[in-house]
N, C-alpha and C positions, 0 to 999 in steps of 0.2 A: 327255480328249479323244475317245478311242475309245468310252468309255462313253456320251458324249453322241451320238455318231454312231450307235452301236447303238440307243440309245433312240428317237431320232427316225426311225430307219429303218421302224419298225413303223407301218402306215398310221393305225391309230387314235390313236397317240400323237402323229404328225405333225399329224393333224386337231385334236387338243386344243391342240397350239402354236399352230396358224392361228387358232383361236377365241379364245384369251387374247391373241394378239398385239396386237390393238388396244385391247382394255380388260380389267380384271380381271373374273373370273367366279367365281361360288360353284361348289362341286362339283356341287350340283344342277342349276345352269344348264348346266354342261358336260355332265353325264349326260342331259339332256333333249335334247341333240342327237343321241343314239345310241339309235335305236329297238330295235336288236337286241342291246343290251348291258344287263346289270344294273348297278345303281349300284355294287355291290361291285367289279365287273369295271372299271368307269371309274375307281374309286378306286385299284385296283392299276396302272392304267396311269399315273395322276397320280403315284403313288408312285415308279414307275421314272423318270419325268421329274425329280421333285424329287432323288432319289438322284443323277441325272446332272448335276445343277446347273442345269437348263434352266428349272425353274420355282421360284417362291418362294411360300410361304403366309403368310397373315396371319389372325388370328381377328377376327371381327367378331361378339360375342356367341356364339352356338352354332354360327354359319356359318364355314366356312374359305374363304377367298377366295385365288384363285390369279392370278398374273400371271407374264409372262415375265421371266426373269433374264437381261439381256443380256450379263453377264459370262460366262455359261455357254457363250456362242457364240463367245468370243474365240479358243479353241483351234481351233475347227472353222474359223474365217475363216482362221487362219494356215496350217493344213493346205491348205484349198483354194487358197489364194494361192501356196502353194509349187508347185502344178500349173500355175499360170498363168505361165509362163515368157517370155521375150522373143519366143521363136519363135511363140507363140500370139498375141502382140500383133501381130507383123509379119502374121500370117495374118489376123488381124481387120481390120487396117488395109487390107491388099490386097483383101479382100472388099468392105469398105465403099467403096474407091476404084472397083472394078469395078462395084458397083451404082449408084454416082453416075454413071458413064460411061454405063451402059446406059439411065439415065433421061433423059440429056440428048440 
C-alpha cells in the first residue's frame, strides 16, 4: 500500500496513471506525452508503477501495452477511507447545509 502511494506521488508517474486510466496505451504512446524525458526514463517510471501493482502489462507483438490495475488501488482506498471518519462526514453535511441556506 505504501509502495503504491510513494509510486504515484511522483508527478511523472501520476501523469502516466492519468494517461492510461481511460484506455490502454503502448510504452511509445505514453513516452510521446513527455517531451523532456527519454523513452528509457519513461520506461523506468512505468517499471516503478508495475512493481507497485498499479499498472499491468501485456504484449501485443513487439509492443508492450499498459493499463491500470484497479486492484492495486484497493489498499490506498482503504487507507484514505480510514481518514474520513464520522466527524468529517458531519462537517461536510454542515457545510452543504450552510451553502444551501445561503443560496435560498
